[in-house]
N, C-alpha and C positions, 0 to 999 in steps of 0.2 A: 580074163583080163579086164573086162568091164567092171566085174564085181570088185576086183583087187584095186582098180583105179578109184572107184567110189569110196572104198574103205580108206585108202590113203588120203584122198581129198577131205574126207570127213575128219581124220585125224589132224590134218593141217589146219582146217578151219576151226576145229576145237581149240588148238593151240593159239589161235589168233584172238579167241574171246577173251575179253578182260576178266581177270581172275575175280572170283567172289570175294568181297569184303568179309573179313572175319569179325563178327560182332561179339565182343567179349562180355561175359557175365561179370558181375561185381567181384566175385571171388577170383576169376581168372585175371581180371585187371589188377587186383590187389597183389596177386601172386607174381605177376610179370612186370609190374611198373618200373621197378628199378632196372631190369634188363632192358626194357624198352627205351628208358631214358638214355641208355648208353648207345643204343642202335640209331635212335632218332634225334637229331639235334633240334634245338628250339626253333620255330619258324621265324622268330624275330631275327635270328642270325642269317637267315636266308634272304630275307627282304631288306635287311639293314646290316651290312657287314661290320659296321661300327658299334652295334648294339652291345652294351656292356663294357666298351672300352673307352668311349668318349663320355666325359661328364656331361650330364643334362643341365642346361641353363637353368638357374633358379629364378623365382619371381613369376609374377603372372605374365603370360604370353598368349597372345591371340593365335588362332590357327594359322595366320599368315606368317607368324614368327616361328612356327614349328620347324624342325629339321626335316629334310626329305624323308629320313627313316621314320620320324614320328608320324608324318602324314601318311606313309605307306601303311603303317600299322593300323592307323585309325581307319583307313579306307578298307583294309582287310577285314577287321572286325565288323564293320557296317555291312560290307558286302555278304559275308558268311550269314549274318543274322537275317539279311533280306532273302537270301537263297533258301534258308530253312523255312522261314515263314511263308515264302512262295510255294514251297513243297506242300506244307500243310494246307494252304489255301486251295490248291489244285486238287488235292486228295479229298477235300471236303471235310477236313478234320479240324477240331478246335474252333469252330466257327463262332461258338457262343461262350467259350471259356478261355482262360489264359492259364498256361502252366509255365513253370520255370524249368528250362531244359539245360543240363550240364553235359558237355561234350568233351572227350579226350579223343582226339583223332591222330592216327599215325599214317602218314602218307609217303609214297615213293617220290622220287625226285621230280617226276612229271606231274605230280598232283593227284594221281589216283589213290584212292584210300585203301590201304592194306589192312589196317585194324582200327576199330573204333569201339569205345565204351561210352554209353550214353545213359543218363538217369533223369527221370522227372522227379525233382526233389521236393517240389511243393505244388499245391494247386493254386488257382487264381486268387484265393483269399490271402495267400502268404503263409498259410499254416500247413502243418503236415496233413496230407489227406488220409482218410480212412484207409486202412491197410487192404481191405477187401476191394474197395473201389479203385485203389491204385492198382492192384493185381489185375482186375479186369481191364482197366484202361491200358495197362502195358501189354496185355495179351493181344489186344486189338491193334495197337499202334507200333509196337516194337518191330514186327516183321516188315511193316511198310517202311519204316525209317531205315531199317538195315538194308532193305533192297535198294532204297534211294541212294545211300552211301556207296553201293556197289557200282552205280552208274554216274555218280557225282565226280567231277573233276575240281579239286580244290584250287582256287585262282592264284596259286603260287607255283613256280617252277624253279629248279636249282640244279645243283650237281650232287646233292646228298639227300637221303631221306630225312624227313622232318616231322616234328609233332606240334600239335596245336591244341590248347585248351581254352574253353570259353563257357560262360554261363549266359543265358539270354531268356527273355520273356518271349514265348511263342503263343500264337493264337490271338484271340481278341481281348483287348483290355477291358476290365470291368467297367460297366456304364455308371455304376453307382460307387462312389468313393465314401469311405467311412471318415468322416471329418470331425475334428474338434471345432466348436464354435464358441465365440465369446469375444470380449473386448481384447483388442491387441493381436487378434488372429486374422491372417489372410490366407485364402485357399486357392485363389486363382491368379495367373499372371495379370489379367486385366485389372483386378482389384489392386495389385502391387503397383502397377504403372499409374493408376489414376488417383491413388490416395494423396491428399494434400498434407497429411500429417504423418510422414514417415517415422517421426521421432516416437510415436505412440505404439508402433508395431513392435511386438516381441516374439511372435510366432509366425513363421511362414510354412504352410502345409502344402507342398507342391508334389505330393505322391500321385502316382497313377496318371500322369499327364502326357505320357508318351514323349518326354523330353529326351533329347540326344546329347545335350550339353547343358551345363550349369547356366541358368539365365542370368544375364548381367543385372537385372533389375534387383537382385537380392542385395547388391551393394548399396542400395539407397537407404538402408535402414541401420542407423548407428547404434540402435538400442536392441538389436536382434539378438535373442537368447536361444531360441530353438529353430532349427532348420530341418524340415523333412523332405528329402528328395528320393524317397524310397520307391521301388517298383516303377522304374523308368528305364530308358535305354542309354544311360549316360556311361561313357567309357573313361572319361577323365575328370577327376576332381582336382582343380587347380589349387596352388598354394594360397591364392588370395582369399579363398573360402575360410581357411584357418586364421586369416588375419582380421576378420570381423571382430572388432574389439571385445564385444560382450557375449559372443557365441559360447554357450556352455554345453549344448547338446546338438549333435549332428547325426542324422540317420541317412545313410546312402545304401542301405541294404537293397538286394535285389536289383542291382545294376551290374552290367558286364564290365567291371573294372579290370579284372584279371590281375596279374602280378605287378604291373607298372602304372596302374591307372590312379593311384592315390599319391598325390604330391602334397606333402605336408610342410607348412611353415612352422618353425618353432614358436610355441606359445605357452602361456600359463593360465589360460582361461577356460579351455575345453575340459569338460568334466565327463561327458558321456559320448562315446562313439560307437555306432552300429554299423559293421561292414559284413553283415551276414549275407551269404549267398551272392557273393560278388566274384566268384571264380578264382579266388586266390588259393594257393596250395602251400603257402608258408605265411607266417606272421610277417607283414610288411615292416621292414626296418624303420620306415618313415613314422610309424606310429609312436615311436619313442620320442618324437619331437613334441608330442603332447605331454609336457612335464607334470601337469597336475591332473591327468586323466584318472578318474575314479572307476569308471565302468566301461568295459570293452566287450563287445559282442562279436564273435568270430565264427558262429555256428553255420550250418548249411554250406560249409566249404569242404575242400578235399585236403585233409591233412594226413592221408594215409602213408605219405612218405616220412612222417615224423614231425613232432613239434618242437621247434626251436624256441626256447624261452628267453634268449638273450635279449631281444628287443623289449620284452616285457620287463626284464629286471631293472631297466633304466627309469621305469615309471614307478616311483617310490610311493605314490599315493593310490595305486591301483587296489580297489577293495572288491570289485565284482568282475569275474571272468566267465564269459558264457562260450562254451564249446559244444553246444547242443548239435547232434548229428554232424560232427566234423570228421567222421570216418577214422577216428584215432584207433590204432591197433595197440598202442602202448602209451602210457604216461611217463614221461621222463622224470627221473628223481630230481631234476633241476627245478621242477615246479615248486619245490620247497623253499626256493630262494625268494619266492614272491611273499615275503614276510607279512605284508599288511593285508593280504587277501582275506576277505570276510565271507564271500560267497563264491563257490566254484560249482559250475554246472557242466556235468559230463554225460548227461542223458543221451541215449541212443547212439552209442559208439560200440567198438568191438573189443573192449578191454577184458582181458582174461585174468589179469593180476594187477595189483596196485603197488607202487613202491612204498616201502616202509618209511622212506623220507617224507611222504605226504604228511605223516603224523608230526612233523616239525612246524607245521603251519599254525602256530599257537593262537592266531586271532580268527581262525575260521569259525563262522557261526552257522553257515548252511552248506551242506555237502550233498549234491545230487548225483548218485551213481546208477540210477535205475536204467533198465533196458541195455544192459551190457551182458557179458558172459562170465561173470565173476563166480568162482566157487567159494572164495574166502575173502575176508576183509583183513586189513593190516593188523597184525598182533598188537601194535602199540597204538591203536585207534583212540585208546583212552587218554592219550597225551593231548587230544584236541579238547582241552578243558572248557573252552568257551562255546563248543558246539551246541547248537539248540535245535537244529532241524537236520535229520538224516533220512534221505530217500534212497532205498536200495531195491525197490520192487522190480520184478521181472529180471531176476538173475538165477543162479543155481545154487543159492546159499542153503545150507542145512544147519548151520550153527553160527554164533557170533563170538568174536574174541573176548576173552575173560576180562580184558581191560575196559570193556564197554561200561562196566559198573561205575567207572570213574567219571563218566560224562554226567556230571552233577546237574548241569543246567539244560540238559536235553528235554525238549518239550514235545517234538514230534518225531515219531519213529515209524517209518513205513518199510516193512519187510514182506509185503504181500507178493504173491505170485513167485514164490520160492519153493524150497523143499523142506520146510521145518515140520518135524513130526511132533514137537512139543514146543511149548512157550519157553524160549531161552531163559534160564534163571537170572541172568544179569538184569533182565527187564524189571524184575521186582525190586531192584535196589535204586531205581531212578526216582528221586523224590519230587521232581517237578514235571514228570510225564503227564501231558494232557491229551495226547492222541496216539494210539497204538493201532496200526493197521497190519493184520496178519491174515488177510483175505487170500483164498486160493493157495493154501498150503496143505499140510497132511495132518492136521490136528484132529485127534480123536477124543480129547477131553480138554476142559478149560479148568486149570488148577485153581484151588481156593486161594492161593497166594495172590492171584490178580486182585483180590479185594484189598491188598495192602497199598495199592496205588490210589491213595486219597485224592490226588489231584487230577486223576484221569477223567476226561470229559467224554471222550469218543473211543469206542472199542469196535474194530471191524473184524469179523471172523467169517464172513460169507465164503462160500466156495470150499469149505472144509468138510471132511466126513462128519465132524461134530454138528455142523449146521445143517448139512443134508439129512442126517438122521435125527435131528432135533433132540439131541441128548444132553443139552446144556442143563445143568442143574437149576431147577426152579428157585431153590432157596439162594443159590449164588446170584442168579439174576436179580432177585429181590434185594440182595445186599448191595449189588452194584447200582441199582436204582436209588437205593437209600443214599449212596455216595454221589448221586446226581450224574452217574455215568450212563451215557446212551450206548447201547449195544446193538450193532447192526449184523444180523445173521439171517 
């Protein structure tokens, strides 16, 4: 009887222990994200039942003028960020560095965490970390963070399971800031408050100052053209920022804005907007208020649920679109409606195929497709007649479309780290090609036709059998040198 009692007691006690949080891998999260979105409502709807149903008041408002729901949401974002940083501090981690942490959390109604996906997307410099360094870093920290989520109680309770997404800086802020210096540039709040000639100031560089809100002092400067608020802890960018009359460049990257943190006033002066790594999962509709925007940086966000190009189509002057590391699984054909686009950066995504409609973007001059999972390029690529730069390295390409020979103005072609066994014949027809990179492919010979490229200045063939075996024809090398072509092998 005694043994049976102990067994039954053990079973009952085991059932009372909080269930272990499931820490999802990137592929697991991508595969289940849509299903989870149906099972877990947005946390905003739990803390603010009016969220999404009551229009938000426009114009600049101080925190005292926020609705109760807005105040609750801000307090929640701030509290979670503090809790995470406190955990790292207690664990003795990231004491000398700062990383950017992205969290997608799925909680029960009582706040216990059912599932979580987290990713360290950048290092403290704001750049992508070395892959080996990042792997070792994750191996050390991921188990600790996952265990913490199993014991953590999210500070929201309701009657339904809910989801929460946020990006935040964790660890220690860098002590040294990389600053631009010169006439008309201020880099500290003290300088901005003390200057007696605000009319001479054109640049405010307030990055990495641990700001939690946009400082009021920025409105002192009537001729302000460039405002850098990157790498802070700002949750809301108010409309008034966009009403600074001469502001043409705004950088709010690496701030935890999430989906509703960007409040944009309609304007015709802003040209460049950087909202990289701000926790957004879709293109904010508000960006369309910047009617003259020419450059938009959206990278280091999570667009695995799809890219809605509708807000972008209203910006008829957009020339540069950056979607670097945006977790895109596919590129919609509607991208072709961005008729004026000249630069498209799709580096480091999960693209396996590209829509043929991409080739309708007749003004495109630079296309970056590297570090994806492409086996082929669009057949009609040659319709991009103004294309000058094409980066496709680190894919699975073994051939190029025949139409590539029509890219008359192509100057740079990088097809390194692919599966080419020979130099594609289309290359020899490009009259203005200056740089050809075929490093780390499967080339066993360098054809004499390469000498036809009279404008070629640089040729990279490192990491191929031909370079490893040093079987490049000496006479061909001499001819290339005669054409003033540098060969790197």
